[in-house]
C-alpha positions in Angstrom: 19.7 6.8 9.5 16.2 7.4 10.5 12.6 6.1 9.3 9.4 7.2 9.2 6.0 5.4 8.5 3.1 7.2 6.9 -0.2 5.7 7.1 -2.2 7.5 4.7 -5.9 7.5 5.8 -8.7 10.0 4.6 -12.3 10.2 5.8 -14.0 10.2 2.5 -13.9 6.8 1.2 -16.8 6.4 -1.1 -17.2 2.4 -1.9 -17.0 1.3 1.8 -18.2 4.5 4.1 -15.5 5.2 6.8 -13.4 2.1 5.4 -10.2 3.4 7.1 -11.8 2.9 10.7 -14.2 0.0 10.2 -14.4 -2.9 12.3 -12.2 -5.7 10.9 -12.7 -9.0 13.4 -12.7 -7.0 16.7 -11.1 -3.4 16.0 -10.8 -0.8 13.3 -9.0 -1.9 10.4 -6.2 1.1 10.8 -5.0 -0.5 13.8 -3.5 -3.5 12.3 -1.6 -1.1 10.0 -0.3 0.9 13.2 0.2 -2.0 15.1 2.4 -3.8 12.3 4.5 -0.8 12.3 5.1 0.0 15.8 5.8 -3.8 16.5 8.2 -4.1 13.8 10.8 -1.8 15.4 11.8 -0.1 12.0 10.5 3.2 12.6 11.6 6.5 14.5 8.2 7.4 13.8 4.6 6.0 12.8 2.0 8.8 11.8 -1.2 9.2 10.3 -2.0 11.6 7.4 -5.9 12.5 7.7 -8.3 15.4 7.3 -10.7 13.4 9.5 -11.2 13.9 13.2 -12.4 10.7 14.1 -9.7 8.8 12.4 -6.8 11.0 14.1 -8.6 10.0 17.5 -8.4 6.4 16.6 -5.0 6.7 15.3 -3.7 8.2 18.5 -5.4 5.8 20.4 -3.5 2.8 18.9 -0.1 4.7 19.3 0.3 6.4 15.9 1.0 10.2 16.0 -1.2 12.5 14.2 1.2 15.6 14.0 -0.7 17.6 11.8 -3.9 17.5 9.4 -3.7 16.8 5.9 -4.7 19.5 3.1 -7.9 19.5 1.8 -6.5 19.5 -1.5 -4.4 15.8 -0.9 -7.9 14.7 0.8 -10.3 14.3 -2.4 -10.8 11.4 -4.8 -7.9 12.8 -7.1 -5.2 13.0 -4.6 -2.4 10.5 -5.7 -0.4 8.6 -2.8 2.9 10.5 -3.7 1.2 13.8 -3.4 0.4 12.7 0.2 3.5 11.6 1.0 5.5 14.9 -0.5 3.0 16.9 1.7 3.6 14.7 4.6 7.5 15.1 4.0 7.6 18.9 3.4 5.7 19.4 6.7 8.2 17.7 8.6 10.9 19.7 7.1 9.0 22.8 8.0 8.9 21.4 11.5 12.7 20.7 11.6 12.4 17.3 11.2 14.0 15.2 8.0 14.1 11.1 7.5 16.3 9.1 5.3 13.9 6.3 4.5 9.8 6.4 4.6 7.4 3.6 4.2 3.9 4.3 3.2 1.3 1.8 4.8 -1.7 1.7 3.7 -4.5 1.7 6.5 -6.6 -1.0 4.9 -4.0 -4.0 5.0 -4.1 -6.2 7.9 -2.8 -9.1 6.0 0.9 -7.3 6.2 3.2 -9.7 7.9 6.7 -7.7 9.9 9.1 -10.0 7.9 8.1 -8.9 4.6 8.4 -5.3 5.8 11.5 -5.8 7.2 12.8 -8.0 3.8 11.5 -4.8 2.0 13.5 -2.4 3.8 16.7 -4.6 3.8 16.1 -4.6 -0.2 15.8 -0.9 -0.3 19.0 -0.2 1.6 21.4 -3.5 0.2 20.4 -3.3 -3.5 20.5 0.3 -3.5 16.9 0.8 -4.7 14.7 3.9 -4.6 11.4 2.1 -4.1 10.4 -1.4 -2.8 6.8 -2.7 -2.5 5.3 -6.2 -2.4 3.8 -8.3 -5.7 2.2 -11.0 -6.1 1.8 -13.3 -9.0 -1.5 -13.0 -11.3 -3.6 -15.9 -10.3 -4.4 -16.6 -14.1 -1.9 -16.0 -17.2 -2.4 -12.4 -18.0 -1.2 -13.2 -21.8 -4.9 -15.3 -22.2 -6.7 -11.9 -21.5 -9.9 -11.7 -23.4 -11.6 -8.2 -24.3 -15.2 -7.3 -25.3 -15.3 -6.2 -28.8 -18.0 -3.9 -29.8 -21.0 -6.2 -30.8 -20.2 -7.5 -27.1 -18.4 -10.6 -28.3 -15.3 -11.4 -26.8 -11.6 -11.9 -28.2 -8.2 -12.6 -27.1 -5.9 -9.5 -26.7 -3.0 -12.0 -27.5 -4.3 -14.5 -30.2 -1.1 -15.8 -30.3 -0.7 -17.3 -27.0 -4.1 -19.4 -27.7 -2.7 -22.7 -27.8 0.6 -22.0 -25.7 0.9 -24.0 -22.5 0.5 -21.9 -19.4 4.1 -23.1 -18.2 5.6 -21.4 -21.4 3.9 -18.1 -20.8 6.0 -15.2 -18.7 4.8 -15.1 -15.3 3.8 -11.6 -14.3 2.7 -10.0 -11.3 1.1 -7.0 -9.8 1.4 -4.4 -6.8 -0.2 -5.9 -4.0 -1.3 -2.6 -2.7 0.2 -3.0 0.9 3.3 -0.7 1.6 5.6 1.2 -0.2 9.6 1.9 1.0 11.2 5.1 -0.3 14.8 6.5 -0.6 13.3 10.0 0.5 15.9 11.9 -1.3 15.3 10.0 -4.7 11.8 10.2 -4.2 11.6 14.0 -3.9 13.5 14.3 -7.1 11.0 12.2 -9.3 7.9 12.1 -7.2 7.2 8.4 -8.1 6.6 5.2 -6.4 7.5 3.1 -9.5 10.6 4.1 -11.5 13.9 2.9 -13.2 15.5 1.7 -9.5 12.5 -0.4 -8.4 12.2 -3.7 -6.5 9.8 -5.9 -5.1 9.3 -8.7 -2.3 7.4 -11.6 -3.6 3.9 -12.8 -1.5 1.9 -15.7 -1.7 -2.0 -15.0 -2.7 -3.0 -15.8 0.7 -1.3 -12.7 1.8 -2.8 -10.4 -0.7 -6.5 -8.9 -0.6 -7.1 -5.7 -2.1 -10.7 -4.4 -0.2 -12.8 -2.3 -2.6 -16.2 -3.9 -1.6 -18.0 -5.7 1.2 -17.3 -9.2 -0.6 -13.3 -8.2 -0.6 -13.8 -7.3 3.2 -15.0 -10.6 4.0 -12.5 -12.3 2.1 -9.7 -10.3 3.7 -11.2 -11.2 7.1 -11.2 -15.3 5.9 -7.5 -14.9 4.8 -6.4 -13.3 8.0 -8.2 -15.8 10.0 -6.4 -18.4 7.9 -3.1 -16.9 8.4 
């Protein structure tokens, strides 16, 4: 059994320039993902897929490998995570290296806990799933969601839930956007991170923070210090 960790980190982030190597409480944010992967003891190899020379140098400084450069095709704003993973796995195969399982860890996920990463791997193996990733409960019942009308008013998406108690509404979760364990053989067939044989590890809200703005960044720092 062999495991590969893939950290996708392109250089052209738009909303937060140089986001993947921006300082996060004293070191580049990508360093947290690399160090968590290395310290977990789960992987035979930890690599960073990037098109950027500076990101590659920082990744290697913190212990990751950068065995090849990401293609321009998979370094633009429209490249999917699945496409990046397929490219990496194919490149390794060309170089004579294949793995049974892989985990994609995003470079801006400093709140990842090693024990949850291990739980994901055990669930992948023992539950015979094709993919496993972390999820978190929506902080407010989505069933009471609102949408704008054409006259700038608002109405309920599901008005039948107006008078229902929160505790009577079904709990809904969303992807935490941190990591994805995959069975490589199955993943190569459908190239999807969410399919028929998918499971999740449920996280607390304090363990999750999507980072798209500078406000998100500050919240992530606060949560990291809290944890």
